[in-house]
N, C-alpha and C positions, 0 to 999 in steps of 0.2 A: 174584567178583561183588558186594563188596561196595563195588570202585568204580563200579561200575553205581551203587548208589543213590543215592551219595554226589552223583555226578553228575547225576542225575535231581533228588537235592536243592538241589541248585543253581541246574538249569535251571530248574524251579520257584521258585524264589526272583525271580533274574532278572526270569522272566520277569513276574511276579507285581507287580512293581518296578517294572519297564520301565510295567506294566498302571497302575499307583496312579499312576506320575507323569504319563504319557496323559492321566489324567483330569482331573490337578490339571493342567493345561493347559489341557483345553478348559472347565473350572473360572472359570479367571484369563479365558479368551478371551470367554465369556457375561459375564463379567463388566463386562470392559472393551465390548463391547460394548452393554448397555445402559446403560452409564455416558456415551458417547458420543453416544450414539443418546439422540434426543427429539420428540417432537411437535413440530411446528412451533410459532412463539410470534409472538404481535402484534409483535415488535418487528421478528422475522424477516421481514415486510411491508416494511419501512423500509432501504433502499438509506442504508449509512453511507457515508462518502467521507470518504478519510483527511485530514486538519488536517496543514497546515504544522507544522514543528520537524523532530524527532530522537525516534527509539525507533521502535516499532513505533506504524501506526496511522495513520502520519505521512510526509509525502515534505520533501522539501529542494526548495522555489520555486529557479529558478536567476533571478538575477541580475546585473545587469551593470554599471558604471559605462561610463555612453557618451560621458558629458560630465559639465561641472562642473551635479553636481546632477541629473546627466538618467539615470533611472536604465530599464533593462530586465529587463521581470520577469515570468516566462513561470512558469506551474502545466499541473500535467499534466492530461488529460484524465479522470483516476482521482479527479483533485478535487471534480468535477461529474457525478457518477454519473449523476445522470438526465438529462444532455444538451442541458438546454433552459436558455433566457436566465435566468431565474430564480436559477437555478440554479449558471450561473455566475458571477453577480454575485455571489453569497451565499460562491465560494471564492474570487473576486478580494477580496472585502474582507477576505476574511482571512490575504488572501498580504498585502496588504498592510499593516493591520494588522501581523503577523507582523515585516516589513522594518523598520518603524518600530521598532521595539523587538530589531530583529539584523540593523544596516546592519552589521553586521563579517565580513558572512557575504556585502558583494557583493563580485566580482574588481574589481580594478581600484576597490577604495573609497577612492581617496585622493583620485580625483576630484572626492568631495562636501563639501562643507562639514559633513556631520556634525552640521548642525539639526533641525529638527524635519518641513523641508521639501525634499521634491524632486518631479522630473516623472517623468514614467511617459513610456520612450520607448515609441512607438504602431505602431516596426515593425521585425518584420515581425507584420502582424495572428497566423502563426503556423507550425510547423515540425514537421518529424516527422523527431527523432532515427533513430542511425543502431540502438536497438534498436526498430523502429518508434512508442515513444512520440508521440502526438500534445502538441506543448505551446501553447498559449495564451496572447497576451500579457496581463497587466492592464492595459497602454494602451486598453484597447476598451474604449469609453464608450456606443456604441448597437450596440442591438438586429442594426442590419443588418449591422453587423460583425464582431458575433459568429458571427451565420450563413456571411456568404460567411471567413470566418477555418475556420470548421468543412468548407467546401467544397475548401476547398486544404488542407489536413488532410491531406485522406482522399485524395488524390491524390501 
């Protein structure tokens, strides 16, 4: 009879411990939900496009020397979230500025004179890589070429 009581006491202790652990886990889950969910902020209304560079929130422009002092420079469509001409120009200018200070990132960069000036190769206007990412040429200077590039990248 005493064995029965001991096992009953042990079962009650184990069940109480499990209930306490389950309650602690529920409280932790509720805390995490409260901390990670928030009301929409004004800043959430604006889409933040990644910047050229390395690390979180950035992308690596694709730069390749195609001739002496001529570089093909491409940025992904995620670099200009709104998809309009002005946003593309902003992203393009940032990528060109990035390239001026990161010429070592140019594939076949030995073709460059490493001076402050280089020309951008204007073709192709855009292409889609094997991952389905659309890349746009920073050599695009006309809005009509930009829209033509968007159309050709979508096929």
